[in-house]
C-alpha positions in Angstrom: 128.3 132.7 140.9 126.7 131.3 144.0 123.4 129.6 144.0 121.3 128.4 146.9 119.1 125.4 147.2 115.4 126.2 147.5 112.6 124.1 148.9 111.3 123.4 145.4 114.6 121.8 144.5 114.2 119.3 147.4 110.6 118.5 146.3 111.7 117.9 142.7 114.6 115.8 144.0 112.2 113.7 146.0 109.8 113.3 143.1 112.5 112.2 140.7 114.2 109.8 143.1 110.8 108.2 143.9 110.2 107.9 140.1 113.5 106.2 139.6 112.8 103.8 142.5 109.4 102.9 141.0 110.8 102.4 137.5 113.5 100.2 138.9 110.8 97.8 140.2 112.6 96.8 143.3 116.1 97.5 142.2 118.2 99.7 144.5 118.8 103.2 143.2 122.4 103.8 142.2 124.4 105.3 145.0 127.6 107.4 145.1 128.7 108.6 141.7 125.3 108.3 140.1 123.7 110.3 142.9 126.2 113.1 142.4 125.5 113.2 138.7 121.8 113.4 139.4 122.4 116.3 141.7 123.7 118.3 138.7 120.6 117.5 136.7 118.4 118.5 139.6 120.2 121.8 140.0 119.6 122.6 136.4 115.9 121.6 136.8 115.7 123.9 139.8 117.2 126.8 137.9 114.8 126.3 135.0 111.7 126.1 137.2 112.6 129.1 139.2 114.5 131.5 136.9 113.4 130.8 133.3 111.7 133.8 131.7 108.5 131.9 131.0 107.2 130.8 134.4 104.3 128.8 133.0 106.2 125.7 132.2 104.6 122.4 131.3 106.0 120.0 133.9 105.0 117.0 131.8 106.8 118.4 128.8 109.9 118.9 130.9 109.8 115.3 132.2 109.3 113.8 128.7 112.0 116.0 127.3 114.4 114.8 130.0 113.6 111.1 129.2 114.2 111.7 125.5 117.5 113.4 126.2 118.5 110.4 128.4 117.7 107.9 125.7 119.3 110.0 122.9 122.5 109.9 124.9 122.7 106.2 124.2 123.2 106.9 120.5 120.8 104.1 119.5 118.1 105.2 117.1 116.0 102.2 118.0 115.9 102.9 121.8 113.2 105.6 122.1 110.4 107.1 124.2 106.8 107.2 123.2 104.2 109.4 124.7 100.8 107.8 125.5 99.3 108.9 122.1 102.3 107.5 120.1 102.3 104.2 122.1 98.5 103.8 121.5 99.1 104.4 117.8 101.8 101.7 117.8 99.5 99.2 119.3 96.9 100.1 116.7 99.5 99.5 114.0 100.1 96.1 115.4 96.5 95.3 114.7 97.1 96.1 111.1 95.4 99.6 110.8 96.5 103.2 111.3 96.6 106.6 109.6 99.7 107.8 107.9 101.5 107.5 104.5 102.7 103.8 104.8 106.5 103.7 105.3 109.0 102.1 107.6 111.8 104.4 108.6 115.1 104.0 110.3 118.6 105.5 110.6 121.1 104.6 107.9 124.5 106.3 107.6 123.4 108.5 110.5 120.6 109.9 108.4 116.8 109.4 108.6 116.0 106.9 105.8 113.1 105.0 104.3 113.6 101.4 105.1 110.6 100.4 102.9 107.4 101.8 101.6 104.4 99.5 102.2 102.6 98.2 99.1 99.4 99.9 98.1 99.9 102.9 100.4 100.3 106.7 99.6 104.1 106.5 100.0 104.5 103.6 97.5 102.1 105.3 95.0 104.0 108.6 95.2 107.2 106.8 94.3 109.2 106.6 97.6 111.8 103.9 97.6 113.9 101.9 100.0 117.1 103.8 100.7 115.6 107.3 100.2 117.0 109.7 102.7 114.5 112.1 104.4 116.1 115.5 104.8 113.1 117.5 105.9 109.6 116.8 107.2 107.3 119.8 106.5 110.3 122.0 106.3 111.8 120.8 109.6 115.4 119.5 109.3 115.7 115.8 110.3 119.4 116.0 111.2 119.8 114.7 114.8 116.0 114.2 115.0 114.8 111.3 117.2 113.2 108.5 115.3 110.0 108.7 117.3 109.7 112.5 116.6 110.0 111.7 112.9 107.3 109.1 113.1 105.0 111.5 114.9 105.6 114.2 112.3 104.9 111.9 109.4 101.8 110.4 110.8 98.6 112.4 111.0 94.9 112.6 110.2 93.5 110.9 107.2 93.2 113.3 104.3 95.9 115.7 105.7 99.2 116.2 103.9 102.8 116.0 104.8 105.8 117.2 102.7 109.0 115.1 102.7 112.2 116.5 101.3 114.0 113.4 99.8 117.5 112.8 98.5 118.2 109.6 96.6 121.4 108.1 95.4 122.2 109.6 92.0 120.3 112.8 92.7 122.2 116.1 92.9 119.4 118.0 94.8 116.6 116.9 97.1 113.1 116.7 95.8 109.9 117.4 97.7 107.1 114.8 97.9 103.8 116.1 99.1 101.8 113.0 100.3 98.2 112.8 101.4 97.8 110.7 104.5 95.3 107.8 104.4 94.1 105.0 106.5 96.7 102.3 106.2 95.3 98.8 106.2 98.2 96.3 106.1 97.4 92.8 104.9 100.3 91.0 106.4 100.3 88.0 104.0 99.4 87.8 100.3 99.3 84.4 98.5 99.6 84.0 94.7 100.7 81.5 92.1 103.3 82.1 89.4 104.1 79.6 86.7 102.8 76.7 88.7 104.8 77.7 91.8 103.5 78.9 95.2 104.3 82.5 96.2 103.7 84.1 99.6 104.5 87.7 100.2 104.9 88.8 103.9 104.3 92.5 104.0 105.0 93.0 107.7 105.9 91.1 110.9 104.3 93.8 113.1 100.8 92.3 112.8 99.9 90.0 115.7 98.2 87.7 113.2 101.1 87.4 110.8 102.1 83.8 111.8 98.5 82.5 111.6 98.0 84.2 108.1 101.3 82.7 106.9 100.4 79.2 108.1 97.1 79.4 106.4 98.7 80.5 103.1 101.4 77.8 103.5 98.8 75.0 104.0 96.9 76.2 101.0 100.1 75.8 98.9 100.8 72.2 99.9 100.2 70.8 96.4 102.8 73.1 94.7 106.3 71.7 94.0 108.1 74.8 95.3 107.6 78.0 97.2 108.8 81.7 96.9 108.7 83.7 100.1 108.9 87.4 99.5 110.1 89.8 102.3 111.2 92.6 100.0 110.3 96.0 101.6 109.3 94.3 104.8 110.6 96.5 107.6 110.2 93.9 110.3 108.2 93.7 113.4 107.7 91.0 116.1 110.6 88.6 116.7 108.2 85.8 117.7 106.6 85.9 114.2 110.0 85.3 112.6 110.7 82.5 115.0 107.3 80.8 114.5 107.5 81.1 110.7 111.1 79.8 110.6 110.0 76.8 112.7 107.6 75.8 109.9 110.7 75.0 107.7 113.5 74.1 110.2 113.2 70.7 112.0 115.9 71.4 114.6 118.5 73.9 115.4 118.6 77.7 116.0 116.4 80.2 114.4 118.4 83.1 115.8 121.0 83.8 118.5 120.7 86.7 120.9 123.5 88.4 122.9 122.6 90.4 126.0 124.5 93.2 127.8 126.6 90.8 129.7 127.7 89.0 126.5 125.6 86.0 127.3 124.3 84.1 124.2 120.9 82.6 124.0 120.1 80.1 121.2 116.4 80.4 120.3 115.6 77.0 118.7 113.0 75.9 116.2 109.9 74.4 117.7 110.2 71.6 115.2 106.7 72.2 113.8 107.7 71.7 110.2 105.0 72.2 107.6 107.1 72.5 104.4 110.0 70.4 103.1 110.0 71.2 99.4 112.4 73.7 97.6 112.2 77.3 98.7 113.5 80.6 97.3 113.4 83.8 99.4 113.3 87.3 97.9 115.1 90.1 99.9 116.1 93.6 99.2 117.4 96.8 100.9 114.0 97.2 102.5 114.1 93.9 104.3 114.9 94.6 107.9 114.8 93.2 111.4 112.5 90.2 111.6 112.7 89.8 107.8 116.5 89.4 108.2 116.1 87.0 111.1 113.9 84.7 108.9 116.2 85.1 105.9 119.3 84.3 107.9 117.7 81.2 109.5 116.5 79.8 106.2 119.8 80.5 104.5 122.0 79.1 107.3 120.0 75.9 107.5 120.2 75.5 103.7 116.4 75.7 103.4 116.1 78.7 101.1 118.2 80.3 98.4 118.2 84.1 98.8 117.6 86.1 95.7 117.5 89.9 95.2 119.7 92.5 96.9 121.4 92.7 100.3 119.1 93.6 103.2 118.9 96.7 105.4 121.0 95.6 108.3 119.1 96.0 111.6 120.3 93.4 114.1 119.0 94.6 117.5 116.1 93.4 119.6 113.8 95.9 121.4 111.6 95.3 124.4 108.6 97.5 125.0 108.2 98.7 128.6 104.8 100.4 129.3 105.0 103.1 131.9 102.5 104.2 134.5 101.0 107.1 132.6 100.4 105.1 129.4 103.7 106.1 127.8 106.4 103.5 126.9 110.1 103.0 126.4 111.4 100.9 123.5 114.7 99.7 124.8 117.3 97.7 122.9 118.0 94.7 125.2 120.1 92.5 122.9 121.7 92.1 119.5 121.0 89.1 117.3 123.2 86.8 115.2 122.2 84.4 112.5 122.3 80.7 113.4 125.9 80.5 112.0 126.9 83.4 114.3 126.9 86.2 111.7 126.3 89.8 113.0 124.7 91.6 110.2 124.1 95.0 111.8 124.6 97.9 109.3 125.8 95.6 106.6 122.7 93.4 106.0 122.4 89.8 104.6 123.8 89.3 101.1 121.6 87.7 98.5 123.2 84.5 97.2 121.8 85.3 93.7 122.1 89.1 93.3 119.6 90.8 91.0 119.8 94.5 90.6 116.6 96.4 89.5 116.7 98.1 86.1 117.1 101.8 85.8 114.1 104.1 85.7 114.5 104.4 81.9 114.5 100.7 81.4 111.5 100.2 83.6 109.6 102.7 81.5 110.2 100.6 78.4 109.2 97.4 80.1 105.9 99.0 81.4 104.7 99.5 77.9 104.5 95.8 76.9 104.6 93.5 79.9 102.4 92.5 82.9 103.5 93.5 86.3 105.1 90.2 87.3 107.1 90.1 84.1 108.6 93.5 84.9 109.8 92.3 88.3 113.2 91.0 87.3 113.9 89.8 90.9 110.8 87.7 90.9 111.6 86.3 87.5 115.0 85.2 88.7 113.5 83.7 91.8 111.1 81.6 89.6 114.1 80.4 87.5 116.2 79.5 90.6 113.2 77.7 92.2 112.6 75.7 89.0 116.2 74.6 89.0 116.0 73.6 92.6 112.9 71.6 92.0 114.6 69.8 89.0 117.7 69.0 91.1 115.5 67.7 93.9 113.6 65.5 91.5 116.8 64.1 90.1 118.1 63.3 93.6 114.8 61.6 94.3 114.9 59.5 91.2 118.5 58.3 91.9 117.4 57.4 95.4 114.5 55.4 94.0 116.8 53.6 91.6 119.3 52.7 94.4 116.4 51.5 96.5 115.2 49.3 93.6 118.6 47.7 93.1 118.9 46.8 96.7 
């Protein structure tokens, strides 16, 4: 079959090559082999524009679809394209407010999965859990679905409903959860006291104010003998928040290491702005991901905190957001990260040093009848026990040092 080049083909070629040049920001467009491969793409585009049965095609939709296809070819669920509306929603979410059901989602075992439901949201109240696999969204199969498409389908107007088909470990068949969307207000930091110990829950690292809120809570806890930091079901967020919070505990040394496309390592060090030197325990679970894992890895490797709970999610890549001219954006994976000791935890997570499995649903039902909420939380109870032991050990060391000092 012979095809001929038409004027429209040349016009499209010029437009796309100009776009590539603009996106490169001064970089030279790839010559030779890459140009020949682009010729094939442009030929297909020309055929579609001129011969497809529906002539009223949406050019914007074609361009966005092409970008998505390009990024999906990287086989990286965290590199994705966001249309202007989705990017605007992401920026709103960073301010701590948006409309949806309140879950972090990611790809686990090549399947769309719930990283964590957010506390006090429709998803949490309906019983979604970390590790749940999302098989369908409103009847649409999620197999091979891009992460951003799944996010767009789950989000929606306050008061509207979305049906998720969920399969959970131990279930033989999927179950449908019909969840009413609501305005999600995320309070990034919650401070409490348990048995004379300070407790700070970090719900998200996405909020631009997370570091400031955490510092305020930490300063308010200065008179307590020990601290529990809880990042369970925290799906992550901004790398800088993890670095700044880690620096409040680590006097010197790395918070995290990053490795770029050339294999070059960069050690991101603590700022040395330490605000807490007393014993620390950190709670993690399967819903602790990304920035949560960076903080957990830093506090563990520097022997600042003992990790209690279950192994974390295992997302060890760093994304950079590049806003495009039309208000859309590309989230591009630019590096992988290692803990300060050089551990790469992608897909395997960080192991808890004191592992505490949650009870079965049947056991939980028995507990709920007689005990307050914090007493039902077996991981929290273990964290309290471990922290008290650390405080006691620290006090004994302090007493010995005082005695030695007195004898001298």
